[in-house]
C-alpha positions as CSV (number, residue, x, y, z in Angstrom):
1,X,-13.4,-54.1,-60.7
2,X,-12.4,-55.9,-63.8
3,X,-8.7,-56.0,-65.2
4,X,-8.2,-55.3,-68.8
5,X,-5.8,-58.2,-69.2
6,X,-7.0,-61.3,-70.9
7,X,-6.9,-64.8,-69.5
8,X,-3.5,-66.3,-70.4
9,X,-2.8,-69.8,-71.7
10,X,-0.3,-70.8,-68.9
11,X,-1.5,-72.5,-65.8
12,X,-2.2,-70.7,-62.6
13,X,-2.1,-72.4,-59.2
14,X,-3.8,-70.7,-56.2
15,X,-3.2,-72.4,-52.8
16,X,-5.1,-71.8,-49.6
17,X,-2.1,-71.4,-47.4
18,X,-0.2,-73.7,-44.9
19,X,0.8,-76.0,-47.7
20,X,3.3,-78.7,-46.8
21,X,6.9,-77.3,-47.4
22,X,9.0,-79.8,-45.6
23,X,7.6,-83.4,-45.9
24,X,5.7,-84.8,-49.0
25,X,5.5,-81.5,-50.7
26,X,2.3,-82.7,-52.3
27,X,1.1,-79.4,-53.7
28,X,4.5,-77.7,-54.4
29,X,5.5,-81.0,-56.2
30,X,2.5,-80.6,-58.6
31,X,3.3,-76.9,-59.1
32,X,6.9,-77.7,-60.3
33,X,5.7,-80.6,-62.5
34,X,3.8,-78.1,-64.4
35,X,6.8,-76.1,-65.4
36,X,7.4,-76.0,-69.3
37,X,10.1,-78.2,-70.6
38,X,13.4,-76.6,-70.4
39,X,12.6,-74.1,-67.8
40,X,13.8,-75.5,-64.4
41,X,14.3,-72.3,-62.6
42,X,11.9,-71.0,-59.9
43,X,11.4,-67.5,-58.9
44,X,9.9,-66.9,-55.4
45,X,8.4,-63.5,-54.6
46,X,8.1,-62.7,-51.0
47,X,6.8,-59.2,-51.5
48,X,3.6,-59.9,-49.5
49,X,5.4,-61.3,-46.5
50,X,6.6,-59.3,-43.4
51,X,9.0,-62.2,-42.6
52,X,10.8,-62.9,-45.9
53,X,13.9,-64.0,-44.1
54,X,12.1,-66.8,-42.5
55,X,9.8,-67.7,-45.6
56,X,12.3,-67.7,-48.5
57,X,14.7,-70.4,-47.3
58,X,11.7,-72.8,-46.8
59,X,10.7,-72.5,-50.5
60,X,14.2,-72.4,-51.6
61,X,14.8,-75.7,-49.9
62,X,11.5,-77.3,-51.1
63,X,11.9,-76.4,-54.7
64,X,15.6,-77.5,-54.7
65,X,14.5,-80.8,-53.3
66,X,12.0,-81.1,-56.2
67,X,14.7,-80.6,-58.7
68,X,14.8,-76.9,-59.7
69,X,18.1,-76.1,-61.3
70,X,18.0,-72.7,-59.5
71,X,15.7,-71.0,-57.1
72,X,15.7,-67.1,-57.2
73,X,14.5,-65.7,-53.8
74,X,13.2,-62.3,-54.6
75,X,12.6,-60.0,-51.6
76,X,10.9,-57.3,-53.6
77,X,10.3,-54.6,-50.9
78,X,9.4,-51.5,-52.9
79,X,8.5,-50.3,-56.4
80,X,12.0,-49.4,-57.3
81,X,13.1,-53.0,-57.0
82,X,10.0,-54.1,-58.9
83,X,11.3,-52.0,-61.8
84,X,14.9,-53.4,-61.8
85,X,16.1,-55.1,-65.1
86,X,17.9,-57.8,-63.0
87,X,14.5,-58.8,-61.4
88,X,12.9,-58.9,-64.8
89,X,15.5,-61.2,-66.2
90,X,15.2,-63.6,-63.5
91,X,11.4,-63.7,-64.1
92,X,12.0,-64.3,-67.9
93,X,14.1,-67.2,-67.3
94,X,11.9,-69.1,-64.7
95,X,9.4,-71.8,-65.4
96,X,7.7,-71.3,-62.2
97,X,6.9,-67.9,-60.5
98,X,5.6,-68.3,-57.0
99,X,4.1,-65.6,-54.7
100,X,4.4,-66.3,-50.9
101,X,1.6,-65.5,-48.4
102,X,1.4,-62.2,-46.3
103,X,-0.6,-59.2,-47.1
104,X,-2.1,-58.9,-50.6
105,X,-2.4,-55.2,-50.5
106,X,1.4,-54.9,-49.9
107,X,1.7,-57.1,-52.9
108,X,-0.4,-55.2,-55.3
109,X,1.0,-51.8,-54.0
110,X,4.4,-52.9,-55.0
111,X,3.8,-54.9,-58.0
112,X,0.9,-53.0,-59.7
113,X,2.0,-51.5,-63.1
114,X,5.6,-52.6,-62.7
115,X,8.0,-54.1,-65.1
116,X,8.1,-57.2,-63.0
117,X,4.4,-57.8,-63.2
118,X,4.5,-57.2,-66.9
119,X,7.2,-59.8,-67.2
120,X,5.1,-62.3,-65.1
121,X,2.1,-61.7,-67.3
122,X,4.3,-62.3,-70.4
123,X,5.7,-65.5,-68.9
124,X,2.2,-66.8,-68.3
125,X,1.2,-66.1,-71.9
126,X,4.4,-68.1,-72.9
127,X,3.3,-71.1,-70.8
128,X,5.0,-70.6,-67.4
129,X,3.3,-71.5,-64.1
130,X,2.2,-68.7,-61.9
131,X,1.5,-69.9,-58.3
132,X,0.6,-68.3,-55.1
133,X,-0.3,-69.3,-51.6
134,X,-2.5,-67.4,-49.1
135,X,-2.3,-63.5,-50.0
136,X,-0.4,-64.6,-53.1
137,X,-3.4,-66.6,-54.2
138,X,-6.0,-63.9,-53.3
139,X,-4.2,-61.3,-55.2
140,X,-4.3,-63.2,-58.5
141,X,-7.7,-62.2,-59.9
142,X,-8.6,-58.9,-61.4
143,X,-10.6,-58.1,-58.3
144,X,-9.4,-59.2,-54.7
145,X,-10.5,-59.3,-51.2
146,X,-8.1,-57.5,-48.8
147,X,-10.1,-57.2,-45.7
148,X,-13.2,-58.2,-44.0
149,X,-13.9,-59.9,-40.6
150,X,-15.2,-63.5,-41.1
151,X,-17.4,-63.5,-38.1
152,X,-20.1,-61.2,-39.5
153,X,-19.2,-60.4,-43.1
154,X,-22.8,-60.8,-44.5
155,X,-23.5,-57.2,-44.0
156,X,-23.3,-54.5,-46.8
157,X,-19.6,-53.1,-47.0
158,X,-18.2,-55.6,-44.6
159,X,-15.8,-57.0,-47.2
160,X,-13.2,-54.7,-48.6
161,X,-12.3,-55.2,-52.3
162,X,-9.9,-53.5,-54.8
163,X,-8.0,-54.3,-57.9
164,X,-5.7,-57.3,-57.9
165,X,-2.9,-58.5,-60.1
166,X,-5.2,-59.4,-63.1
167,X,-3.8,-62.8,-63.8
168,X,-7.2,-64.5,-64.0
169,X,-10.7,-63.0,-64.5
170,X,-14.2,-64.0,-63.3
171,X,-13.0,-65.4,-59.9
172,X,-12.8,-64.0,-56.3
173,X,-10.3,-66.1,-54.3
174,X,-10.2,-66.4,-50.6
175,X,-7.7,-68.4,-48.6
176,X,-7.6,-70.3,-45.2
177,X,-11.2,-70.6,-46.0
178,X,-12.6,-73.3,-43.9
179,X,-10.1,-72.9,-41.0
180,X,-11.1,-69.2,-40.5
181,X,-14.8,-69.5,-41.3
182,X,-14.8,-67.2,-44.3
183,X,-18.1,-68.4,-46.0
184,X,-19.9,-65.2,-45.3
185,X,-17.2,-63.0,-47.1
186,X,-17.7,-64.8,-50.4
187,X,-21.4,-64.8,-50.0
188,X,-21.4,-61.0,-49.5
189,X,-19.2,-60.7,-52.5
190,X,-21.5,-62.9,-54.6
191,X,-24.6,-60.7,-53.7
192,X,-22.6,-57.6,-54.9
193,X,-21.8,-59.0,-58.4
194,X,-23.3,-62.6,-59.1
195,X,-21.2,-63.0,-62.2
196,X,-18.0,-63.7,-60.1
197,X,-17.4,-67.3,-58.9
198,X,-16.2,-67.4,-55.3
199,X,-13.3,-69.9,-54.8
200,X,-12.7,-70.6,-51.0
201,X,-9.3,-72.3,-50.6
202,X,-8.9,-74.6,-47.5
203,X,-5.4,-74.8,-46.1
204,X,-3.1,-77.4,-47.9
205,X,-5.6,-77.3,-50.8
206,X,-5.2,-75.6,-54.3
207,X,-6.8,-75.3,-57.6
208,X,-4.9,-75.4,-60.9
209,X,-6.6,-72.9,-63.3
210,X,-6.0,-74.4,-66.8
211,X,-6.2,-72.6,-70.1
212,X,-9.7,-73.9,-70.9
213,X,-11.0,-72.2,-67.7
214,X,-11.3,-75.4,-65.8
215,X,-10.4,-75.6,-62.2
216,X,-8.6,-78.9,-60.9
217,X,-8.3,-79.4,-57.3
218,X,-5.1,-80.7,-55.8
219,X,-4.0,-81.3,-52.3
220,X,-5.4,-83.0,-49.3
221,X,-7.8,-80.2,-48.2
222,X,-11.2,-78.9,-49.4
223,X,-11.9,-76.2,-52.0
224,X,-15.3,-74.5,-51.6
225,X,-17.1,-72.8,-54.5
226,X,-19.8,-70.2,-54.1
227,X,-21.7,-69.7,-57.3
228,X,-24.1,-66.8,-57.2
229,X,-24.7,-66.5,-61.0
230,X,-28.4,-67.8,-60.7
231,X,-29.0,-65.6,-57.7
232,X,-32.8,-65.2,-57.4
233,X,-32.9,-62.2,-55.1
234,X,-31.0,-60.0,-52.7
235,X,-31.7,-56.9,-50.8
236,X,-28.0,-55.5,-50.8
237,X,-28.8,-52.7,-53.3
238,X,-31.4,-51.1,-50.9
239,X,-29.4,-51.4,-47.7
240,X,-27.5,-48.8,-45.9
241,X,-23.8,-49.7,-45.0
242,X,-23.6,-52.3,-42.2
243,X,-27.1,-53.6,-42.6
244,X,-27.7,-57.3,-42.9
245,X,-27.7,-59.0,-46.3
246,X,-30.4,-61.4,-47.5
247,X,-29.6,-63.7,-50.3
248,X,-31.9,-66.2,-52.2
249,X,-30.4,-69.3,-54.1
250,X,-26.6,-69.6,-53.8
251,X,-25.0,-72.9,-55.1
252,X,-22.2,-74.3,-52.9
253,X,-19.9,-77.0,-54.0
254,X,-17.3,-78.8,-51.8
255,X,-14.4,-80.2,-54.0
256,X,-11.6,-82.5,-53.2
257,X,-8.4,-83.7,-55.0
258,X,-9.0,-85.0,-58.5
259,X,-12.5,-83.2,-58.9
260,X,-12.9,-80.0,-60.9
261,X,-15.2,-77.3,-62.1
262,X,-15.9,-75.7,-65.6
263,X,-16.0,-71.9,-64.9
264,X,-17.8,-71.0,-68.0
265,X,-20.4,-73.7,-68.0
266,X,-20.7,-73.6,-64.3
267,X,-20.6,-77.4,-64.1
268,X,-19.1,-79.7,-61.5
269,X,-16.6,-82.2,-62.8
270,X,-16.3,-85.5,-60.9
271,X,-13.0,-87.4,-61.3
272,X,-13.8,-89.2,-64.6
273,X,-15.3,-86.0,-66.2
274,X,-12.3,-84.0,-65.2
275,X,-10.0,-86.4,-66.8
276,X,-12.0,-86.3,-70.1
277,X,-12.2,-82.5,-70.1
278,X,-8.5,-82.0,-69.5
279,X,-7.3,-84.8,-72.0
280,X,-6.6,-82.5,-74.8
281,X,-4.4,-80.3,-72.6
282,X,-2.2,-83.0,-71.3
């Protein structure tokens, strides 16, 4: 399931959930710092959340502390609201567009094909930051996970996938990865299509996806990468639904803040190598 939308030059930040919103604001601080010069407004989209009245004030307070000139709290509940010109206008004037957590299927159902999503893609092309946490991060790729029990996901069909927002390609993003034991979800996905890099975001951890297709890890948590591109063998194509999947030769990386990964070269970047790789983008 690949989106037809190309990778954009702006930065994407995918957060694993439970990021600090009240203390040091480590990840949110770095998100806001990436905003293009002259664009101090932030749009927070709570479409995925079932409790927007609780979530939106936290982000409004956090980004205001960080120096945002205005924070637009957008509780977009339906497709009619996603088509409104006023919503599009607020997106167009924002340097940071932030998706809260919740239910990624609710997010794609409301946003898919909308004027608001088109405006977000355009802002990304123009250099704005598009960030999301938890479900807001999982929905960013062209293909997303929307369901699948972590306890025994390494069975054919145990992980449900559908089209995502199409903001970045070649990745499958999962959140709360370590805390909820979701390793087998990305392993099963990797067996179905080894071309996709699995990105497992721990809580209070994030990746910045740069325009040169390099991931940069930020935050105090871990990011786990599951690389299936050199998969040697799997029985998944021969199985009936629900049967156990065998996989030979997956590569796993555990990254911490300051480390990175070159998506196209499939190369781990330690701190010094990351700094060199990103030097031309700074």
